[in-house]
C-alpha positions as CSV (number, residue, x, y, z in Angstrom):
1,M,-50.1,-51.8,-99.9
2,N,-53.8,-51.6,-99.2
3,K,-55.3,-48.8,-101.4
4,K,-58.9,-49.3,-100.3
5,F,-58.8,-46.3,-97.8
6,P,-56.1,-44.0,-99.1
7,G,-57.2,-41.0,-96.9
8,L,-57.4,-42.9,-93.8
9,Y,-54.1,-44.4,-94.6
10,C,-52.6,-41.0,-95.1
11,L,-54.0,-39.8,-91.8
12,L,-52.6,-42.8,-89.9
13,T,-49.3,-42.4,-91.6
14,M,-49.1,-38.8,-90.5
15,L,-50.1,-39.6,-86.9
16,L,-47.5,-42.4,-86.7
17,A,-44.9,-40.0,-88.1
18,A,-45.7,-37.4,-85.4
19,C,-45.5,-40.0,-82.7
20,A,-42.2,-41.2,-84.0
21,Q,-40.7,-37.7,-83.5
22,A,-38.8,-37.1,-80.1
23,E,-40.4,-35.1,-77.5
24,P,-39.1,-31.6,-77.2
25,T,-36.3,-31.2,-74.6
26,L,-37.2,-28.7,-72.0
27,P,-34.5,-26.4,-70.8
28,A,-33.1,-27.3,-67.4
29,P,-34.3,-24.9,-64.8
30,T,-31.7,-22.5,-63.6
31,L,-31.4,-23.1,-59.9
32,P,-29.8,-20.5,-57.6
33,P,-26.5,-21.6,-56.3
34,P,-26.7,-23.4,-53.0
35,T,-26.3,-21.1,-50.0
36,E,-23.2,-22.0,-48.0
37,T,-23.6,-22.0,-44.3
38,P,-20.6,-19.9,-43.3
39,L,-18.2,-21.5,-40.9
40,P,-17.6,-19.6,-37.7
41,T,-14.5,-17.4,-37.9
42,Q,-11.8,-18.8,-35.6
43,T,-9.8,-16.3,-33.6
44,L,-6.3,-17.6,-33.8
45,T,-4.3,-17.4,-30.6
46,P,-1.0,-15.8,-31.4
47,T,1.9,-18.1,-31.0
48,Q,3.9,-16.9,-28.0
49,T,7.6,-17.1,-28.0
50,P,8.5,-18.8,-24.7
51,T,10.6,-16.6,-22.4
52,P,13.9,-18.4,-21.8
53,S,14.5,-19.3,-18.2
54,E,17.1,-16.9,-16.7
55,T,19.9,-18.3,-14.6
56,P,20.1,-15.9,-11.6
57,L,23.4,-14.0,-11.7
58,P,25.4,-13.4,-8.5
59,T,24.8,-10.1,-6.8
60,I,27.2,-7.7,-8.3
61,T,28.4,-4.5,-6.6
62,P,30.2,-2.0,-8.8
63,E,33.9,-1.5,-8.9
64,G,35.1,1.8,-7.4
65,E,38.1,3.7,-6.2
66,I,39.2,5.2,-2.9
67,G,36.5,7.7,-1.9
68,S,33.7,5.9,-3.8
69,T,30.5,5.2,-2.0
70,W,27.7,2.8,-2.8
71,I,24.2,2.7,-1.2
72,R,23.0,-0.7,-0.2
73,P,19.4,-0.9,-1.3
74,K,18.0,-3.0,1.5
75,D,18.8,-0.7,4.4
76,G,20.2,2.4,2.8
77,M,23.6,2.0,4.3
78,A,26.4,3.8,2.6
79,M,29.4,1.5,1.8
80,V,32.9,2.6,1.0
81,Y,35.3,1.0,-1.4
82,V,38.5,-0.7,-0.4
83,P,40.6,-1.6,-3.5
84,K,42.5,-4.9,-4.0
85,G,46.1,-5.1,-2.9
86,A,48.4,-6.0,-0.1
87,F,48.8,-4.4,3.4
88,I,50.7,-5.2,6.6
89,M,48.4,-7.0,9.1
90,G,49.3,-7.2,12.8
91,S,52.0,-5.5,14.8
92,S,55.5,-6.5,15.8
93,S,55.2,-4.5,19.0
94,G,51.6,-5.2,20.1
95,D,50.0,-7.9,22.1
96,P,51.1,-11.5,21.5
97,D,48.0,-12.3,19.5
98,E,48.8,-9.4,17.1
99,Q,52.1,-10.9,16.1
100,P,53.8,-11.5,13.8
101,A,53.2,-8.6,11.5
102,H,52.7,-10.1,8.1
103,E,51.7,-9.1,4.5
104,V,48.2,-10.0,3.4
105,Y,46.7,-9.6,-0.1
106,L,42.9,-9.0,-0.3
107,D,40.6,-8.7,-3.3
108,A,38.5,-5.5,-3.6
109,Y,35.5,-5.2,-1.4
110,W,33.0,-2.7,0.1
111,I,32.5,-2.1,3.8
112,D,29.8,-0.2,5.7
113,Q,30.8,3.4,6.2
114,T,29.4,3.3,9.7
115,E,28.3,0.8,12.2
116,V,24.7,-0.5,11.7
117,T,22.3,1.7,13.6
118,Y,19.3,0.9,15.7
119,T,17.0,2.3,13.0
120,M,18.5,-0.1,10.4
121,F,18.5,-3.0,12.8
122,A,14.8,-2.4,13.7
123,R,13.9,-3.3,10.1
124,F,15.2,-6.8,10.7
125,T,14.0,-7.5,14.2
126,P,12.0,-5.5,16.8
127,A,14.4,-2.9,18.3
128,R,14.4,0.7,19.3
129,S,15.2,3.3,16.7
130,G,17.9,5.9,16.6
131,R,21.2,6.8,14.9
132,Q,23.2,5.2,17.7
133,A,25.2,2.1,16.8
134,A,23.1,-1.0,17.6
135,D,24.8,-2.6,20.6
136,G,24.1,-5.8,22.6
137,V,23.9,-7.7,19.3
138,S,25.2,-11.2,19.3
139,W,27.6,-12.5,16.5
140,E,24.8,-14.7,15.3
141,Q,22.3,-11.8,15.0
142,A,24.9,-9.7,13.3
143,A,25.7,-12.4,10.7
144,E,22.0,-12.9,10.1
145,Y,21.4,-9.2,9.6
146,C,24.3,-8.9,7.1
147,A,22.9,-11.9,5.1
148,W,19.4,-10.3,5.2
149,V,20.7,-7.1,3.5
150,G,22.7,-9.1,0.9
151,S,26.0,-8.7,2.5
152,R,28.2,-10.5,5.1
153,L,30.4,-9.8,8.1
154,P,33.9,-8.7,7.1
155,T,36.8,-11.0,7.6
156,E,39.2,-9.9,10.3
157,A,41.7,-9.0,7.6
158,E,39.2,-6.9,5.6
159,W,38.3,-5.1,8.8
160,E,41.9,-4.3,9.6
161,K,42.7,-3.1,6.1
162,A,39.7,-0.8,6.1
163,A,40.8,0.6,9.4
164,R,44.5,1.1,8.9
165,G,45.1,1.3,5.1
166,T,48.4,0.4,3.7
167,D,50.7,2.7,5.7
168,E,50.5,0.7,9.0
169,R,48.9,3.5,10.9
170,V,48.2,3.0,14.6
171,Y,44.7,4.5,14.5
172,P,42.3,5.0,11.6
173,W,43.1,8.7,11.4
174,G,46.9,8.2,11.6
175,N,49.4,7.9,14.5
176,Q,48.2,10.9,16.6
177,P,46.9,9.8,20.1
178,P,43.1,9.9,20.6
179,T,41.5,13.3,21.2
180,G,37.9,14.2,21.8
181,D,37.1,15.0,18.2
182,L,38.5,11.7,16.8
183,V,37.0,8.9,18.8
184,N,34.5,7.8,21.4
185,F,36.5,5.8,24.0
186,A,37.0,5.7,27.8
187,D,37.2,9.5,28.4
188,R,36.2,11.6,31.4
189,N,32.5,11.0,30.6
190,S,32.8,7.3,31.0
191,R,33.2,7.2,34.8
192,L,35.4,4.2,34.5
193,N,38.5,3.5,36.7
194,W,40.7,3.6,33.6
195,E,39.2,6.6,32.0
196,D,41.4,9.3,30.4
197,T,40.4,12.4,32.3
198,N,42.3,14.7,29.9
199,V,39.9,13.9,27.0
200,D,36.3,14.9,26.5
201,D,34.6,13.1,23.6
202,R,31.1,14.2,24.7
203,Y,29.7,10.7,25.3
204,G,29.7,8.4,28.3
205,A,28.5,5.4,26.3
206,V,27.5,4.7,22.7
207,A,27.4,7.7,20.4
208,P,25.4,8.3,17.2
209,V,27.3,6.9,14.2
210,G,29.5,9.3,12.3
211,S,30.0,11.7,15.3
212,Y,33.7,11.8,14.6
213,P,34.3,12.6,10.9
214,A,37.9,13.7,11.7
215,G,38.6,10.1,12.8
216,A,37.8,8.5,9.5
217,S,40.1,6.0,7.9
218,I,41.9,6.6,4.6
219,Y,38.9,4.8,2.9
220,S,36.4,7.2,4.6
221,A,35.1,4.5,7.0
222,L,33.9,6.1,10.2
223,D,34.0,4.8,13.8
224,M,36.5,2.1,13.0
225,A,38.0,3.0,16.4
226,G,35.9,3.2,19.6
227,N,32.1,3.6,20.0
228,V,31.2,-0.1,19.8
229,A,33.6,-3.0,19.2
230,E,32.7,-4.8,15.9
231,W,32.1,-8.4,15.2
232,V,34.0,-9.9,12.3
233,N,33.5,-13.3,10.7
234,D,36.6,-15.0,12.1
235,W,36.9,-17.5,14.9
236,Y,39.5,-16.3,17.5
237,D,42.8,-18.1,17.7
238,Q,45.7,-16.3,19.5
239,A,48.3,-17.9,17.3
240,Y,46.4,-17.6,14.0
241,Y,48.7,-15.0,12.5
242,S,51.6,-17.5,12.5
243,A,49.7,-19.8,10.1
244,S,47.4,-17.4,8.3
245,P,47.1,-17.7,4.5
246,L,48.7,-14.7,2.7
247,T,45.7,-14.2,0.3
248,N,42.2,-13.5,1.5
249,P,42.5,-15.2,4.9
250,R,39.2,-16.2,6.5
251,G,40.3,-17.2,10.0
252,P,40.4,-20.6,11.7
253,G,37.8,-23.2,10.7
254,V,36.6,-23.8,14.3
255,G,36.7,-22.1,17.6
256,D,34.9,-21.1,20.8
257,F,34.9,-17.3,20.4
258,R,34.4,-14.9,17.6
259,V,36.7,-11.9,17.1
260,L,35.7,-8.3,17.9
261,R,37.7,-5.4,16.5
262,G,38.1,-1.7,17.0
263,G,37.6,-1.2,20.7
264,S,34.7,0.8,22.1
265,W,33.5,3.5,24.4
266,F,34.7,1.1,27.2
267,S,38.3,0.9,25.9
268,T,41.5,2.7,26.7
269,A,43.6,4.3,24.0
270,A,45.5,1.1,23.6
271,G,42.3,-0.8,23.0
272,V,41.2,1.3,20.0
273,R,44.4,0.7,18.0
274,T,43.8,-0.7,14.5
275,T,45.7,-4.0,15.4
276,D,44.1,-4.7,18.7
277,R,42.1,-7.9,18.9
278,S,39.4,-9.0,21.4
279,W,36.9,-11.8,21.4
280,Y,33.5,-12.9,22.9
281,I,31.1,-15.8,22.7
282,P,29.0,-15.7,19.5
283,E,25.7,-16.5,21.2
284,A,25.5,-13.3,23.3
285,G,26.0,-9.6,22.9
286,T,27.4,-6.9,25.1
287,D,26.6,-3.3,25.7
288,Y,29.9,-2.3,24.0
289,G,29.6,-4.6,21.0
290,G,28.0,-3.9,17.5
291,F,28.9,-4.6,13.9
292,R,29.1,-3.4,10.3
293,C,28.8,-5.5,7.1
294,A,31.0,-6.0,4.0
295,Q,30.4,-7.1,0.5
296,S,32.7,-8.4,-2.3
297,T,32.7,-6.7,-5.7
298,V,31.1,-9.9,-7.0
299,A,29.3,-12.0,-4.4
300,P,30.6,-15.6,-4.1
């Protein structure tokens, strides 16, 4: 060791020792936590439970009993109930096309309490208004109207049962011959060659519907005899009763004429019997022809 400059040596030794020491570690600065940019809040669309597709149900009319009425929504017509069961259709002593008398079974149905009026018919096609039965209506127009209100024309068998019931009555009210308070037919006001001059029913032609409440059928159907003859759904066949099905008959499959039932203000007493049948071309109407509609308890 060089001892010539012991002080300087000591000073150098001290400086070297100081340099050899590690530099002091500075504390890491405390940084504020990073500011997060908030994400936009998402409004979640609620999950919708899909509505199941509904299969339309057939139009259902309620079941009823004799004396029940049901109002048809489309035109406000009161319908009366005819229960299921059998009745005797036709007559063994009437005209040839009314024979033979035979038993027919029908399902339950509703039928208009009165004939369709002008006011009702005017909702379907331009026509005058009034409570008179709409006359001059063709079979085609009548069928279209009944479909428009959700109904249909009655079958000939349905019409006859609604008119005569199950006790084979000659007229809707029973077996008593026509009088002025029971039916509008060819009376002294009609001025027809075949008029019954002994009867005054107050009308010379078409009367307001429901004018003869005493002439109602057992099911409370009005004007089933007289006033206007009524279209039914069936084609006319003079011999149809000989081959008619015994359950819910619908008439022949084809024909030239459609059946009219009930007679009219133009008819004699024989023509307003519950079994009397007449016919006309379906494309035209007459001033003594009108209609009413029917409806099954469950529409087909």
